[in-house]
NUZA-942677 format. One record per residue (C-alpha): x, y, z; chain; residue number from 1; residue in one letter. Coordinates in pm, 1 decimal. Example, Ala and Ser with C-alpha at 12.3 -4.5 7.8 and 13.67 -1.06 7.14 Angstrom:
2
PT:1230.0:-450.0:780.0:A:1:A
PT:1367.0:-106.0:714.0:A:2:S
This chain:
445
PT:0.0:0.0:0.0:A:1:X
PT:220.1:285.3:128.2:A:2:X
PT:547.3:298.2:-64.5:A:3:X
PT:808.9:504.5:121.5:A:4:X
PT:1174.7:574.1:51.4:A:5:X
PT:1466.2:730.9:237.4:A:6:X
PT:1615.3:1033.4:64.8:A:7:X
PT:1913.0:1266.3:70.7:A:8:X
PT:1746.0:1574.8:211.5:A:9:X
PT:1871.4:1922.4:136.9:A:10:X
PT:1909.7:2084.6:479.2:A:11:X
PT:2039.4:2402.9:634.0:A:12:X
PT:2401.8:2393.2:750.5:A:13:X
PT:2352.0:2499.6:1111.8:A:14:X
PT:2716.9:2598.2:1141.1:A:15:X
PT:2631.0:2888.4:907.4:A:16:X
PT:2277.2:2983.0:1013.4:A:17:X
PT:2058.4:2947.0:1321.9:A:18:X
PT:1759.7:2715.3:1281.9:A:19:X
PT:1523.3:2955.9:1456.4:A:20:X
PT:1612.5:3232.0:1210.5:A:21:X
PT:1559.4:3038.5:886.1:A:22:X
PT:1268.7:2798.0:944.6:A:23:X
PT:902.7:2899.9:922.3:A:24:X
PT:543.4:2800.5:971.8:A:25:X
PT:372.9:2652.4:660.3:A:26:X
PT:314.4:2902.8:380.9:A:27:X
PT:-63.3:2916.9:430.3:A:28:X
PT:-23.8:3006.9:799.3:A:29:X
PT:213.4:3298.7:736.7:A:30:X
PT:43.6:3635.8:788.9:A:31:X
PT:184.4:3954.8:631.6:A:32:X
PT:328.1:4050.3:971.3:A:33:X
PT:494.3:3709.7:1006.9:A:34:X
PT:630.0:3739.4:653.6:A:35:X
PT:796.2:4069.1:747.0:A:36:X
PT:942.4:3914.3:1061.6:A:37:X
PT:1082.0:3620.3:866.8:A:38:X
PT:1237.0:3850.7:608.5:A:39:X
PT:1404.0:4048.2:885.9:A:40:X
PT:1525.1:3738.0:1071.6:A:41:X
PT:1776.9:3622.9:809.1:A:42:X
PT:1860.9:3671.4:440.8:A:43:X
PT:1841.1:3289.1:423.3:A:44:X
PT:1495.1:3254.3:576.2:A:45:X
PT:1284.3:2997.4:387.9:A:46:X
PT:1000.5:3247.4:346.6:A:47:X
PT:1187.8:3387.6:46.8:A:48:X
PT:1126.7:3055.3:-126.1:A:49:X
PT:783.3:2942.1:-4.3:A:50:X
PT:613.5:3283.4:19.3:A:51:X
PT:821.8:3557.4:-135.3:A:52:X
PT:713.6:3919.6:-155.8:A:53:X
PT:584.2:4039.0:-494.5:A:54:X
PT:743.7:4345.7:-652.3:A:55:X
PT:577.6:4619.5:-856.8:A:56:X
PT:808.2:4535.8:-1149.2:A:57:X
PT:724.6:4163.6:-1157.6:A:58:X
PT:671.4:4005.8:-1496.8:A:59:X
PT:690.3:3665.6:-1664.4:A:60:X
PT:1066.3:3651.0:-1632.2:A:61:X
PT:1109.0:3807.3:-1288.3:A:62:X
PT:861.0:3725.0:-1010.8:A:63:X
PT:820.4:3553.7:-674.1:A:64:X
PT:871.7:3211.0:-831.9:A:65:X
PT:1188.6:3292.6:-1024.3:A:66:X
PT:1332.8:3466.9:-717.9:A:67:X
PT:1252.0:3158.0:-510.6:A:68:X
PT:1441.0:2934.6:-754.3:A:69:X
PT:1733.7:3178.3:-758.8:A:70:X
PT:1750.1:3174.3:-376.8:A:71:X
PT:1749.9:2795.5:-371.6:A:72:X
PT:2034.8:2776.9:-622.4:A:73:X
PT:2235.2:3052.9:-454.2:A:74:X
PT:2201.8:2912.2:-103.2:A:75:X
PT:2316.7:2570.5:-222.3:A:76:X
PT:2609.0:2727.4:-407.5:A:77:X
PT:2706.9:2912.2:-87.8:A:78:X
PT:2678.2:2595.4:117.9:A:79:X
PT:2403.3:2734.4:340.2:A:80:X
PT:2189.3:2449.4:211.8:A:81:X
PT:2361.9:2111.7:180.3:A:82:X
PT:2243.0:1776.1:53.3:A:83:X
PT:2291.5:1489.6:297.3:A:84:X
PT:2550.6:1232.1:194.4:A:85:X
PT:2331.6:924.2:239.0:A:86:X
PT:1965.4:834.3:200.0:A:87:X
PT:1790.2:868.2:534.1:A:88:X
PT:1462.7:883.6:718.4:A:89:X
PT:1422.6:1171.5:962.1:A:90:X
PT:1256.7:1125.1:1300.7:A:91:X
PT:1053.6:1435.2:1384.7:A:92:X
PT:928.6:1505.0:1738.5:A:93:X
PT:719.4:1799.5:1851.4:A:94:X
PT:654.0:1889.5:2215.6:A:95:X
PT:388.3:2147.1:2290.8:A:96:X
PT:101.9:2272.4:2503.4:A:97:X
PT:-244.8:2309.9:2356.4:A:98:X
PT:-347.2:2675.9:2319.6:A:99:X
PT:-571.3:2773.8:2610.1:A:100:X
PT:-461.1:2483.5:2830.4:A:101:X
PT:-309.7:2513.3:3178.2:A:102:X
PT:35.3:2675.5:3135.2:A:103:X
PT:166.3:2470.8:3428.7:A:104:X
PT:62.7:2141.6:3269.2:A:105:X
PT:296.8:1893.3:3105.9:A:106:X
PT:383.2:1917.0:2737.5:A:107:X
PT:226.5:1679.7:2485.4:A:108:X
PT:456.6:1485.8:2251.1:A:109:X
PT:379.2:1403.5:1888.7:A:110:X
PT:618.7:1172.5:1705.8:A:111:X
PT:655.5:1112.3:1334.9:A:112:X
PT:913.0:1056.7:1064.4:A:113:X
PT:991.4:1226.6:734.4:A:114:X
PT:1035.4:1021.7:416.7:A:115:X
PT:949.3:1026.3:50.4:A:116:X
PT:608.7:884.5:-31.6:A:117:X
PT:480.8:778.5:-369.7:A:118:X
PT:230.3:1023.3:-519.1:A:119:X
PT:-84.2:814.0:-557.9:A:120:X
PT:-412.6:890.4:-732.4:A:121:X
PT:-701.8:882.1:-487.9:A:122:X
PT:-878.7:604.7:-677.5:A:123:X
PT:-593.0:366.1:-593.2:A:124:X
PT:-716.8:378.2:-232.1:A:125:X
PT:-376.5:425.4:-76.2:A:126:X
PT:-393.6:797.7:-0.1:A:127:X
PT:-721.7:940.1:124.7:A:128:X
PT:-828.3:1301.9:161.1:A:129:X
PT:-1082.8:1444.3:404.3:A:130:X
PT:-1124.5:1802.9:279.6:A:131:X
PT:-1210.7:1979.6:-43.0:A:132:X
PT:-942.4:2189.1:-213.2:A:133:X
PT:-955.0:2519.8:-400.9:A:134:X
PT:-800.2:2587.9:-742.1:A:135:X
PT:-623.7:2916.9:-661.9:A:136:X
PT:-384.8:2782.8:-394.2:A:137:X
PT:-300.3:2482.9:-612.4:A:138:X
PT:-212.7:2706.4:-908.6:A:139:X
PT:21.2:2908.4:-686.3:A:140:X
PT:194.2:2600.6:-544.4:A:141:X
PT:227.9:2445.0:-889.9:A:142:X
PT:397.9:2756.9:-1024.3:A:143:X
PT:642.4:2742.3:-734.2:A:144:X
PT:711.9:2370.8:-777.6:A:145:X
PT:759.5:2398.8:-1154.1:A:146:X
PT:1009.6:2682.3:-1110.4:A:147:X
PT:1208.5:2553.9:-811.0:A:148:X
PT:1170.4:2180.8:-884.9:A:149:X
PT:1179.1:2126.1:-509.1:A:150:X
PT:937.4:2032.6:-232.0:A:151:X
PT:1032.8:2268.3:49.3:A:152:X
PT:746.6:2182.6:284.9:A:153:X
PT:614.8:1855.6:420.8:A:154:X
PT:273.0:1701.3:379.7:A:155:X
PT:128.9:1576.9:709.3:A:156:X
PT:2.8:1219.8:660.9:A:157:X
PT:-158.5:977.3:907.0:A:158:X
PT:-130.0:599.1:922.2:A:159:X
PT:-256.7:337.6:1169.1:A:160:X
PT:-16.6:145.4:1391.6:A:161:X
PT:-190.6:49.9:1720.4:A:162:X
PT:126.0:-105.1:1868.0:A:163:X
PT:334.8:198.5:1758.8:A:164:X
PT:593.0:-39.3:1612.0:A:165:X
PT:731.2:198.9:1349.1:A:166:X
PT:788.2:492.1:1584.0:A:167:X
PT:954.4:260.9:1837.9:A:168:X
PT:1175.7:114.6:1564.4:A:169:X
PT:1296.5:461.6:1463.6:A:170:X
PT:1327.4:607.9:1813.1:A:171:X
PT:1665.8:765.8:1887.0:A:172:X
PT:1829.6:823.4:2226.4:A:173:X
PT:2103.7:1055.5:2099.9:A:174:X
PT:2093.0:1436.5:2100.0:A:175:X
PT:1885.6:1568.5:1805.6:A:176:X
PT:2047.4:1702.7:1489.9:A:177:X
PT:1808.0:1999.1:1500.3:A:178:X
PT:1631.4:2149.7:1801.3:A:179:X
PT:1443.1:2477.9:1826.4:A:180:X
PT:1133.2:2637.6:1972.8:A:181:X
PT:911.8:2828.2:1732.7:A:182:X
PT:711.2:3146.0:1790.1:A:183:X
PT:427.3:2944.5:1947.9:A:184:X
PT:654.4:2778.0:2203.0:A:185:X
PT:653.9:2443.4:2021.9:A:186:X
PT:976.1:2243.2:2054.1:A:187:X
PT:1084.8:2081.4:1726.0:A:188:X
PT:1349.9:1806.5:1720.0:A:189:X
PT:1492.6:1612.2:1424.8:A:190:X
PT:1715.7:1303.3:1406.2:A:191:X
PT:1864.8:1151.2:1091.4:A:192:X
PT:1827.2:771.4:1060.2:A:193:X
PT:2059.7:624.4:797.2:A:194:X
PT:2109.5:264.7:912.7:A:195:X
PT:2007.3:57.0:611.2:A:196:X
PT:1854.6:-227.6:814.3:A:197:X
PT:1641.8:9.9:1022.7:A:198:X
PT:1527.3:197.2:714.6:A:199:X
PT:1438.0:-127.4:537.5:A:200:X
PT:1241.5:-251.2:839.8:A:201:X
PT:1042.6:74.2:856.7:A:202:X
PT:973.8:57.6:483.8:A:203:X
PT:847.2:-300.1:517.3:A:204:X
PT:619.4:-214.6:811.0:A:205:X
PT:468.1:77.8:619.2:A:206:X
PT:394.3:-133.1:312.3:A:207:X
PT:42.7:-236.7:419.3:A:208:X
PT:-68.0:105.2:548.7:A:209:X
PT:-342.9:325.6:416.0:A:210:X
PT:-274.0:697.3:447.1:A:211:X
PT:-492.5:997.2:530.4:A:212:X
PT:-386.2:1352.6:452.3:A:213:X
PT:-411.4:1550.3:776.7:A:214:X
PT:-262.8:1877.8:649.0:A:215:X
PT:-141.6:1969.9:302.8:A:216:X
PT:-427.7:1874.9:70.5:A:217:X
PT:-340.2:2155.6:-171.9:A:218:X
PT:28.7:2061.3:-175.2:A:219:X
PT:-49.5:1693.1:-227.0:A:220:X
PT:-277.8:1762.7:-521.3:A:221:X
PT:-13.3:1999.8:-656.1:A:222:X
PT:234.4:1709.9:-643.8:A:223:X
PT:-19.6:1500.0:-835.1:A:224:X
PT:-56.8:1767.3:-1103.1:A:225:X
PT:320.0:1810.9:-1127.1:A:226:X
PT:372.6:1435.6:-1157.7:A:227:X
PT:114.4:1413.6:-1436.7:A:228:X
PT:278.8:1697.8:-1627.6:A:229:X
PT:622.8:1539.4:-1598.7:A:230:X
PT:486.6:1200.5:-1703.2:A:231:X
PT:363.5:1353.4:-2028.0:A:232:X
PT:711.0:1491.2:-2095.2:A:233:X
PT:904.5:1174.8:-2004.9:A:234:X
PT:729.3:843.4:-2057.0:A:235:X
PT:743.3:531.5:-1848.3:A:236:X
PT:978.2:583.8:-1551.1:A:237:X
PT:783.7:473.7:-1242.5:A:238:X
PT:1081.2:555.9:-1019.5:A:239:X
PT:1141.0:908.2:-1150.2:A:240:X
PT:1195.8:1165.6:-873.4:A:241:X
PT:873.3:1349.2:-958.1:A:242:X
PT:679.6:1035.2:-858.1:A:243:X
PT:761.2:1119.8:-494.5:A:244:X
PT:680.1:1393.0:-246.8:A:245:X
PT:821.0:1464.4:99.7:A:246:X
PT:586.1:1358.4:380.2:A:247:X
PT:581.5:1351.0:758.9:A:248:X
PT:410.9:1029.5:866.7:A:249:X
PT:235.3:1024.2:1206.5:A:250:X
PT:61.6:733.1:1376.5:A:251:X
PT:-305.3:823.9:1426.8:A:252:X
PT:-332.9:568.0:1710.1:A:253:X
PT:-56.2:723.8:1920.7:A:254:X
PT:-97.9:1002.0:2177.6:A:255:X
PT:-23.3:1357.1:2069.3:A:256:X
PT:-272.8:1413.8:1788.6:A:257:X
PT:-459.9:1735.5:1863.8:A:258:X
PT:-734.8:1880.5:1644.5:A:259:X
PT:-849.4:2233.1:1726.2:A:260:X
PT:-1184.0:2375.4:1618.6:A:261:X
PT:-1207.7:2649.7:1359.0:A:262:X
PT:-1492.2:2883.9:1445.7:A:263:X
PT:-1712.5:3058.1:1189.1:A:264:X
PT:-1779.1:3432.6:1200.0:A:265:X
PT:-2057.8:3575.1:982.1:A:266:X
PT:-2058.0:3934.6:856.1:A:267:X
PT:-2212.0:4154.1:587.2:A:268:X
PT:-2545.3:3974.6:542.2:A:269:X
PT:-2825.5:4203.0:429.6:A:270:X
PT:-3146.8:4198.9:635.3:A:271:X
PT:-2985.6:3990.4:907.7:A:272:X
PT:-3212.0:3952.8:1211.2:A:273:X
PT:-3110.4:3779.0:1533.4:A:274:X
PT:-3474.9:3716.8:1617.1:A:275:X
PT:-3554.2:3558.1:1279.8:A:276:X
PT:-3238.7:3343.7:1297.0:A:277:X
PT:-3316.1:3214.4:1647.1:A:278:X
PT:-3677.1:3138.3:1549.5:A:279:X
PT:-3562.2:2932.0:1250.5:A:280:X
PT:-3289.4:2759.7:1450.5:A:281:X
PT:-3560.1:2602.3:1664.5:A:282:X
PT:-3668.8:2394.4:1363.6:A:283:X
PT:-3348.7:2189.4:1393.6:A:284:X
PT:-3199.0:2262.0:1735.3:A:285:X
PT:-3295.2:2288.7:2098.3:A:286:X
PT:-3204.4:2651.7:2166.2:A:287:X
PT:-3095.5:2767.9:2512.6:A:288:X
PT:-3037.2:3139.8:2573.0:A:289:X
PT:-2736.2:3151.2:2805.6:A:290:X
PT:-2701.7:3530.4:2808.7:A:291:X
PT:-2408.6:3748.6:2701.8:A:292:X
PT:-2063.2:3587.8:2695.9:A:293:X
PT:-1859.3:3749.8:2971.3:A:294:X
PT:-1608.4:3466.9:3008.9:A:295:X
PT:-1518.4:3289.8:2683.9:A:296:X
PT:-1342.4:3004.6:2865.3:A:297:X
PT:-1656.8:2922.1:3062.1:A:298:X
PT:-1872.3:2942.9:2748.7:A:299:X
PT:-1640.5:2709.3:2555.0:A:300:X
PT:-1635.6:2461.3:2842.5:A:301:X
PT:-2014.6:2457.8:2844.0:A:302:X
PT:-2008.8:2391.3:2470.1:A:303:X
PT:-1764.2:2102.3:2524.4:A:304:X
PT:-1994.8:1943.8:2783.1:A:305:X
PT:-2298.7:1978.8:2554.7:A:306:X
PT:-2102.5:1819.4:2269.7:A:307:X
PT:-2055.2:1494.1:2460.9:A:308:X
PT:-2417.1:1408.1:2384.0:A:309:X
PT:-2423.7:1494.6:2012.9:A:310:X
PT:-2400.4:1796.3:1787.1:A:311:X
PT:-2364.6:2122.7:1980.8:A:312:X
PT:-2286.0:2476.1:1864.2:A:313:X
PT:-2271.2:2813.9:2036.5:A:314:X
PT:-2418.3:3107.1:1843.2:A:315:X
PT:-2284.2:3432.8:1986.0:A:316:X
PT:-2463.3:3757.4:1896.1:A:317:X
PT:-2426.4:4115.9:2014.2:A:318:X
PT:-2709.4:4070.9:2265.4:A:319:X
PT:-2682.5:3713.3:2387.4:A:320:X
PT:-2541.7:3367.4:2320.9:A:321:X
PT:-2746.5:3061.3:2230.1:A:322:X
PT:-2641.9:2704.8:2297.8:A:323:X
PT:-2766.7:2484.9:2014.1:A:324:X
PT:-2818.0:2110.4:2052.9:A:325:X
PT:-2931.0:1908.0:1751.1:A:326:X
PT:-3288.7:1785.7:1792.7:A:327:X
PT:-3306.9:1407.7:1789.2:A:328:X
PT:-3671.6:1409.9:1674.5:A:329:X
PT:-3599.1:1590.0:1345.4:A:330:X
PT:-3453.9:1447.1:1023.0:A:331:X
PT:-3368.7:1753.1:808.5:A:332:X
PT:-3443.6:1704.7:440.8:A:333:X
PT:-3125.1:1893.0:347.7:A:334:X
PT:-2914.2:1623.1:512.2:A:335:X
PT:-3090.9:1317.3:370.4:A:336:X
PT:-2858.4:1281.6:71.9:A:337:X
PT:-2554.8:1270.2:303.8:A:338:X
PT:-2408.9:961.9:469.1:A:339:X
PT:-2470.2:898.7:841.2:A:340:X
PT:-2104.4:985.3:910.9:A:341:X
PT:-2141.1:1324.1:743.1:A:342:X
PT:-2476.2:1396.2:906.6:A:343:X
PT:-2312.5:1339.7:1244.2:A:344:X
PT:-2055.5:1615.6:1192.3:A:345:X
PT:-2119.8:1945.6:1371.2:A:346:X
PT:-1954.1:2134.1:1086.3:A:347:X
PT:-2184.9:1977.6:826.2:A:348:X
PT:-2496.4:2067.8:1024.4:A:349:X
PT:-2364.8:2422.3:1067.8:A:350:X
PT:-2291.7:2465.3:697.8:A:351:X
PT:-2598.9:2293.4:554.6:A:352:X
PT:-2871.3:2388.7:801.9:A:353:X
PT:-2755.5:2725.2:934.0:A:354:X
PT:-2522.4:2895.3:687.1:A:355:X
PT:-2701.6:2773.4:372.9:A:356:X
PT:-3064.6:2716.8:468.2:A:357:X
PT:-3128.4:2967.2:748.9:A:358:X
PT:-2881.9:3244.4:657.5:A:359:X
PT:-2913.1:3194.6:281.6:A:360:X
PT:-2548.3:3156.2:179.9:A:361:X
PT:-2472.5:2956.8:-132.8:A:362:X
PT:-2197.7:2695.7:-145.6:A:363:X
PT:-2002.5:2936.9:-365.4:A:364:X
PT:-2046.4:3215.6:-107.2:A:365:X
PT:-1899.4:2984.3:155.1:A:366:X
PT:-1608.5:2871.6:-64.0:A:367:X
PT:-1530.4:3234.7:-150.2:A:368:X
PT:-1570.6:3341.5:214.9:A:369:X
PT:-1803.5:3618.0:96.6:A:370:X
PT:-1984.4:3648.4:428.5:A:371:X
PT:-1770.5:3416.5:633.6:A:372:X
PT:-1444.0:3432.1:822.3:A:373:X
PT:-1263.6:3140.1:984.9:A:374:X
PT:-1104.1:3206.2:1324.9:A:375:X
PT:-922.3:2958.7:1549.9:A:376:X
PT:-936.5:3167.4:1869.1:A:377:X
PT:-1281.5:3169.8:2033.5:A:378:X
PT:-1206.6:3494.1:2216.0:A:379:X
PT:-1121.9:3668.7:1890.5:A:380:X
PT:-1443.0:3542.2:1730.7:A:381:X
PT:-1653.5:3670.7:2022.0:A:382:X
PT:-1470.7:4003.7:2018.6:A:383:X
PT:-1555.1:4052.4:1650.3:A:384:X
PT:-1922.6:4029.0:1742.7:A:385:X
PT:-1892.3:4257.4:2045.0:A:386:X
PT:-1722.5:4534.4:1848.9:A:387:X
PT:-1975.6:4510.8:1566.4:A:388:X
PT:-1753.2:4382.4:1285.8:A:389:X
PT:-1949.3:4054.7:1276.7:A:390:X
PT:-2318.6:3970.3:1304.6:A:391:X
PT:-2286.4:3629.9:1466.8:A:392:X
PT:-2006.3:3390.9:1562.5:A:393:X
PT:-2057.9:3015.7:1569.3:A:394:X
PT:-1822.8:2852.0:1816.0:A:395:X
PT:-1755.1:2484.2:1753.6:A:396:X
PT:-1620.3:2170.9:1914.0:A:397:X
PT:-1328.3:2004.1:1732.8:A:398:X
PT:-1379.9:1715.1:1492.6:A:399:X
PT:-1270.9:1387.8:1651.7:A:400:X
PT:-995.7:1186.8:1485.1:A:401:X
PT:-1233.3:890.3:1452.5:A:402:X
PT:-1483.3:1103.5:1260.1:A:403:X
PT:-1214.2:1228.4:1022.5:A:404:X
PT:-1082.7:874.4:969.6:A:405:X
PT:-1425.9:730.6:892.1:A:406:X
PT:-1509.9:1013.6:649.6:A:407:X
PT:-1178.0:974.7:466.4:A:408:X
PT:-1187.7:595.2:433.5:A:409:X
PT:-1546.5:618.9:305.9:A:410:X
PT:-1420.2:836.6:19.6:A:411:X
PT:-1608.8:1140.3:148.1:A:412:X
PT:-1495.3:1491.6:234.9:A:413:X
PT:-1574.9:1754.4:495.3:A:414:X
PT:-1633.4:2125.5:437.1:A:415:X
PT:-1318.0:2336.6:412.2:A:416:X
PT:-1151.4:2436.1:740.3:A:417:X
PT:-1307.5:2142.4:924.7:A:418:X
PT:-987.2:2027.4:1094.9:A:419:X
PT:-700.1:2224.9:1240.0:A:420:X
PT:-422.7:1992.3:1350.2:A:421:X
PT:-196.6:2151.9:1610.1:A:422:X
PT:88.9:2221.8:1597.4:A:423:X
PT:186.4:2268.2:1234.2:A:424:X
PT:485.0:2097.5:1075.6:A:425:X
PT:779.9:2334.5:1060.9:A:426:X
PT:897.5:2424.9:710.1:A:427:X
PT:1269.3:2409.9:636.1:A:428:X
PT:1364.1:2094.8:826.5:A:429:X
PT:1410.2:1896.0:504.6:A:430:X
PT:1389.1:1988.8:136.4:A:431:X
PT:1339.7:1735.7:-143.1:A:432:X
PT:1505.6:1859.8:-459.7:A:433:X
PT:1346.6:1684.7:-757.7:A:434:X
PT:1603.6:1844.2:-984.5:A:435:X
PT:1901.2:1714.6:-784.6:A:436:X
PT:1746.9:1373.2:-726.5:A:437:X
PT:1704.9:1331.1:-1101.6:A:438:X
PT:2085.2:1317.0:-1122.3:A:439:X
PT:2095.3:1019.8:-881.3:A:440:X
PT:1955.1:671.0:-880.0:A:441:X
PT:1603.3:577.6:-770.8:A:442:X
PT:1604.4:479.2:-406.8:A:443:X
PT:1918.0:685.9:-340.4:A:444:X
PT:1756.2:1028.0:-365.1:A:445:X
């Protein structure tokens, strides 16, 4: 099933740069302010490759993509980036505290390993997705990949290993090759594993695994598109470097997987009425007026408790907050065409019954975020309502890993922004250069 390979990663030479000054969050999590900070941190910061700044003079020959490729070539020529001497797997450990949790509590550990994975079409039932993708981000990532011929960020992929055999096989008790804390306080550690017998054993144990994309749907589908383009240009080489993409593999059965909710904030709707909305909500939900939200932590905890017994949402308006529990005596017609697994998702009920049916948004409105904003922090979502920049905020419980797994393996998808795995995989730990690998032999990339 899952076909993995060790590879000779291109990595920063930490005798020439500091890891904390050159590595970044994933490109789609980098705000303009973060981009400025990364630019200022080091002339070798990866942001110049994965999310460069456009210039007023940009054209077809000079743009963010060509500058990214030039940086990659220059940094390798200067020795700031070096290709490892031997094919390896890379153990990746993250230690962190969940946002909003007790600061005095112990850190959570999430373990994984970085390797090359074969780019598989979804219909082969090896790699499964759980979210829809949008065309604009994929076009951007494809332009970058075509120009740099390098995968500079990892895809976050899940596999099942109840006994945690693979992680235990790869576990290292030596000091890490890379160690740093990022701007969110997350500790990142990396070890290189080059022993041929260990690598072969890990490859063999992964061979029967099915994979679920946790984060990086757009980048994975970009790798698919890139592979298909290259196949048309060069026929018949199943082991060509473009058949692979760099992936961090994490055991979904092990501790350390954290999914955060992404709350929905509604703004700009014409003729919006709190009273009309609440009246219509009663068709599908038991509605409890819990009064204004003075303490967001308390409100979220109440939502968590309500969610233990089924779908629960918290609708926060300028005047009051309403705890919504799905009515068990109602079978909404709008959900009948969906599978039981999808109908059981809070996010599906929110999108289909509230955003579309009650508030009148179209699916295109939602995809384009015309009246909708996605916010991770519940306090920020509530504050938007209080200061009048939003009409209503819908606070949510997180999707459970079992729900995501069942949806993915059934070949179904969730609405966009349904899962927010925390923390993110750091960008810049390993780079897979398709161009350089093409000069080597398959299996020795």
